C-alpha positions as CSV (number, residue, x, y, z in Angstrom):
1,M,63.2,13.8,6.4
2,D,62.3,17.4,5.3
3,T,58.8,17.5,3.1
4,E,59.5,21.6,1.2
5,L,61.9,19.2,-0.4
6,L,59.9,17.2,-1.6
7,R,56.9,19.9,-2.2
8,T,60.2,21.4,-4.6
9,F,61.2,18.5,-6.2
10,L,57.2,17.5,-7.2
11,E,57.3,21.6,-8.5
12,V,59.7,21.2,-10.4
13,Q,58.3,18.4,-11.8
14,R,55.3,20.0,-12.7
15,M,57.5,22.6,-13.7
16,R,59.9,21.0,-16.3
17,S,62.0,24.2,-15.0
18,F,63.7,25.0,-11.5
19,T,63.0,28.5,-12.5
20,R,59.3,28.4,-13.1
21,A,59.2,26.7,-10.1
22,A,61.2,29.0,-8.6
23,E,58.6,31.3,-9.4
24,N,56.2,29.8,-7.4
25,L,58.3,29.0,-4.7
26,S,58.7,33.0,-3.8
27,L,62.6,31.7,-4.5
28,T,65.5,32.2,-5.9
29,P,66.6,29.5,-9.0
30,S,69.7,28.6,-6.6
31,A,67.7,27.7,-3.5
32,V,65.6,25.4,-5.9
33,S,68.8,23.8,-6.4
34,A,70.2,23.3,-3.4
35,R,66.5,21.5,-2.3
36,I,67.4,19.9,-5.1
37,R,71.4,18.6,-3.9
38,Q,70.3,17.9,-0.5
39,L,67.1,15.9,-1.3
40,E,69.5,14.1,-4.0
41,G,71.9,14.0,-1.1
42,A,69.2,12.1,0.8
43,V,68.3,9.5,-1.3
44,R,72.5,8.7,-2.9
45,R,70.6,9.8,-6.5
46,G,70.3,11.9,-9.1
47,L,66.3,12.8,-9.7
48,F,66.8,15.2,-13.1
49,K,68.4,15.4,-16.3
50,R,69.1,18.7,-17.2
51,N,69.1,20.0,-20.2
52,S,69.2,24.0,-22.5
53,Q,65.2,23.3,-22.6
54,Q,64.4,21.5,-19.7
55,V,64.5,19.0,-17.2
56,Q,63.5,15.8,-17.2
57,L,63.7,12.1,-14.4
58,T,65.5,10.5,-14.0
59,P,64.3,6.5,-13.3
60,A,64.7,7.2,-9.3
61,G,63.3,10.3,-9.7
62,E,60.5,8.2,-11.8
63,R,60.2,6.2,-8.5
64,L,60.5,8.8,-6.2
65,M,57.2,10.5,-7.7
66,R,55.1,7.0,-7.2
67,H,55.8,8.0,-3.3
68,A,56.7,11.6,-3.0
69,L,52.7,13.0,-3.3
70,G,51.6,10.3,0.0
71,I,54.2,11.3,1.9
72,I,53.7,14.8,1.2
73,E,49.3,13.9,2.3
74,A,50.3,12.0,5.3
75,W,52.6,14.2,7.1
76,D,49.9,17.2,6.0
77,R,47.1,14.8,7.9
78,A,49.5,14.0,10.8
79,E,50.2,17.8,11.7
80,K,46.7,18.7,11.2
81,H,45.6,15.6,13.5
82,V,47.9,16.7,16.0
83,A,47.5,20.2,16.0
84,L,43.6,18.8,16.8
85,D,41.8,19.5,20.0
86,D,39.1,17.5,21.4
87,R,37.0,17.6,18.0
88,A,37.7,14.2,15.3
89,P,38.8,14.9,11.8
90,V,37.3,12.7,9.0
91,T,38.8,12.2,6.1
92,V,35.7,11.8,3.6
93,A,35.3,11.9,-0.9
94,G,32.9,11.7,-2.9
95,V,33.1,11.8,-6.8
96,A,31.6,14.7,-8.2
97,S,28.1,14.4,-9.3
98,F,27.2,12.7,-5.4
99,W,27.7,16.5,-4.8
100,D,26.0,18.0,-6.7
101,I,22.7,15.7,-6.3
102,F,23.3,14.9,-2.1
103,L,26.4,14.9,-0.3
104,Q,25.9,18.8,-0.2
105,D,23.4,18.8,1.9
106,W,24.4,16.0,4.0
107,L,27.7,17.4,4.8
108,H,25.5,21.1,5.7
109,R,23.4,18.9,8.5
110,V,27.1,17.2,9.7
111,R,28.3,20.4,10.5
112,C,25.2,21.6,12.2
113,E,24.2,18.3,14.3
114,M,27.6,17.5,14.5
115,P,29.9,20.1,16.3
116,E,33.1,18.1,17.0
117,V,33.4,16.1,14.1
118,V,36.2,18.7,11.5
119,P,35.6,16.6,8.4
120,W,38.5,16.8,5.7
121,V,36.2,17.0,2.3
122,E,37.5,16.3,-1.2
123,V,35.9,15.8,-5.0
124,S,37.9,12.9,-6.0
125,G,37.1,10.2,-9.0
126,A,36.3,6.4,-7.9
127,A,39.5,4.8,-8.8
128,R,41.5,7.7,-6.6
129,I,39.0,7.4,-3.4
130,A,39.0,3.1,-4.2
131,E,42.9,3.4,-3.7
132,K,42.9,5.7,-0.8
133,L,40.2,3.4,1.0
134,E,42.5,0.9,0.8
135,H,45.9,2.1,1.8
136,G,43.4,4.0,5.1
137,E,43.6,7.0,4.3
138,L,39.6,7.7,4.1
139,H,37.2,7.0,6.9
140,L,34.1,6.8,4.6
141,G,34.2,7.3,0.9
142,F,31.0,7.3,-2.2
143,L,31.2,5.8,-5.3
144,Y,28.9,4.5,-7.7
145,S,30.3,0.7,-7.7
146,P,32.5,-0.5,-3.8
147,P,35.4,-1.8,-4.4
148,Q,36.2,-5.7,-3.0
149,I,37.8,-5.1,-1.0
150,A,38.0,-7.1,2.4
151,D,37.1,-5.3,6.2
152,L,35.2,-2.7,4.2
153,I,31.7,-1.7,5.5
154,V,29.4,-0.9,2.3
155,R,26.3,0.3,2.8
156,E,23.7,1.7,-0.3
157,A,23.9,6.0,0.5
158,A,20.8,6.8,-3.0
159,A,18.9,6.0,-5.4
160,L,19.3,8.1,-8.2
161,E,17.0,7.8,-11.6
162,L,19.3,9.3,-14.5
163,V,16.3,10.9,-17.3
164,L,17.2,12.7,-21.0
165,V,16.4,15.5,-20.8
166,S,16.9,18.9,-24.0
167,S,16.2,21.8,-23.5
168,R,13.4,21.4,-26.9
169,P,11.6,19.0,-27.3
170,A,12.7,16.2,-29.1
171,A,11.4,14.6,-31.3
172,D,13.4,10.8,-30.0
173,P,16.8,10.0,-28.5
174,E,18.7,10.1,-31.4
175,E,17.2,13.4,-32.6
176,A,18.4,14.8,-28.4
177,L,21.9,13.1,-28.8
178,S,22.9,14.2,-32.2
179,T,22.9,17.8,-31.3
180,D,24.2,19.6,-28.5
181,Y,23.9,16.3,-26.2
182,I,26.1,16.7,-22.9
183,L,27.4,13.4,-21.8
184,V,28.3,13.0,-18.0
185,D,29.9,10.0,-16.4
186,W,28.2,9.0,-14.0
187,G,30.0,5.0,-14.0
188,T,30.9,2.1,-15.4
189,L,27.6,0.5,-15.1
190,F,25.6,2.9,-16.7
191,S,28.6,3.7,-19.4
192,G,28.0,0.0,-20.3
193,Q,24.5,0.7,-20.7
194,H,24.4,3.7,-22.3
195,N,26.7,2.2,-24.9
196,R,24.0,-0.5,-24.9
197,H,21.4,1.7,-25.9
198,F,22.7,3.9,-28.1
199,P,25.6,2.4,-29.3
200,H,25.6,4.1,-33.3
201,R,25.3,8.1,-31.3
202,P,27.6,10.6,-32.5
203,L,30.6,12.0,-30.6
204,A,28.7,13.9,-28.0
205,S,29.7,17.7,-28.0
206,A,30.6,17.4,-24.2
207,R,31.9,16.3,-20.9
208,S,31.1,16.1,-17.4
209,N,31.9,14.7,-14.4
210,S,29.6,17.3,-12.4
211,A,26.0,16.8,-12.9
212,R,25.5,20.6,-12.4
213,L,28.1,21.8,-14.5
214,A,26.1,20.0,-17.0
215,L,22.9,21.4,-16.2
216,S,24.4,24.7,-15.9
217,L,25.4,24.7,-19.3
218,I,22.0,23.4,-21.4
219,R,20.5,25.9,-19.5
220,H,22.0,28.9,-20.6
221,C,23.7,26.8,-24.1
222,G,20.9,24.7,-24.7
223,G,21.5,21.1,-25.2
224,S,20.7,17.0,-23.7
225,A,21.5,15.2,-21.2
226,Y,21.2,12.2,-18.5
227,L,20.3,13.9,-15.6
228,P,18.9,12.4,-12.1
229,R,14.6,13.7,-12.1
230,A,15.7,15.3,-8.7
231,L,17.8,17.6,-10.4
232,V,15.9,18.7,-12.9
233,E,12.3,18.4,-11.6
234,A,11.7,22.2,-11.1
235,D,13.4,22.7,-14.5
236,L,10.5,19.9,-15.9
237,S,8.0,21.2,-13.8
238,S,8.7,25.0,-15.2
239,G,8.8,23.9,-18.9
240,A,12.3,24.9,-19.2
241,L,13.8,21.3,-19.3
242,H,11.3,18.6,-21.4
243,L,11.8,15.0,-20.8
244,V,12.9,12.8,-24.1
245,P,9.8,10.5,-25.4
246,G,10.8,7.1,-25.8
247,A,14.9,7.3,-24.7
248,P,15.4,4.3,-21.3
249,A,15.3,5.6,-17.6
250,F,18.5,4.5,-15.9
251,R,19.1,3.3,-13.2
252,M,21.7,3.8,-10.3
253,R,22.9,3.4,-7.0
254,A,25.1,5.2,-4.7
255,Y,27.5,3.4,-2.3
256,A,29.1,4.4,1.4
257,V,32.3,2.8,2.0
258,H,34.1,2.8,5.3
259,V,36.7,0.8,7.4
260,A,35.0,-2.0,9.2
261,R,37.1,-1.2,12.2
262,G,38.3,2.1,11.7
263,E,39.1,4.7,14.4
264,Q,36.0,6.7,13.8
265,R,33.6,4.0,12.5
266,D,31.1,5.3,15.4
267,L,31.1,9.1,14.1
268,V,31.0,7.1,10.5
269,E,28.3,5.7,11.5
270,R,26.5,8.7,12.9
271,M,27.4,10.5,10.2
272,L,25.6,7.8,7.7
273,A,22.4,8.2,9.8
274,L,22.3,11.8,8.7
275,L,21.5,10.5,5.1
276,K,18.7,11.2,4.1
């Protein structure tokens, strides 16, 4: 299977147009059509329904969609792996806020102290990380709630204290949450606790899965959010931000998860030893 056929298939599906897909791929529309016909011949099924306005997937195309991206990702990993010299690739994924808080500094230490490692790094959602760990597509994942999957080793990577901070002094949590509140996604455990403490809060003015993005918004536009105390300590000391009196603090844990008998287990263990 030529993976370029699958890439073309995915681009046509994304754009819902052979012409726009051709522009993005720097091909002619006829070349895109020829690739799709070749792919349809390989799977012996029609993949797109064409009409005057757009193209849509057939049932066979829908089924192929479930596999196409995984096939391309697997081939890309294999191609890069084969091209390496004596260095070892280690695939790592973490939810966005962990990179904001501690994973970026950890990655710097890995790059400086373990030059034999080639990190393949991504920011991803918790569900996708768990799925990739289960399918053996990741060597190491960082999550709020570790998946209950056999043959995975789980260890605590960091403890976080989330505090409600505001750009202006607030009388109480109700006032802070009613004006320019940014709801940061800290996972399902935080969401449950947050909802229990503030069941009647107004709709948040913004949402984010990045602590640094939320902090930047508050610094520039004002507002409030639950953020890690370590991340906002300097702002609190300078008076740029204020702790909201009476607001509960939430304690969260970050977990590192890797396969018990993975091919790079020794390297992963050494990498985890660099966590601080």
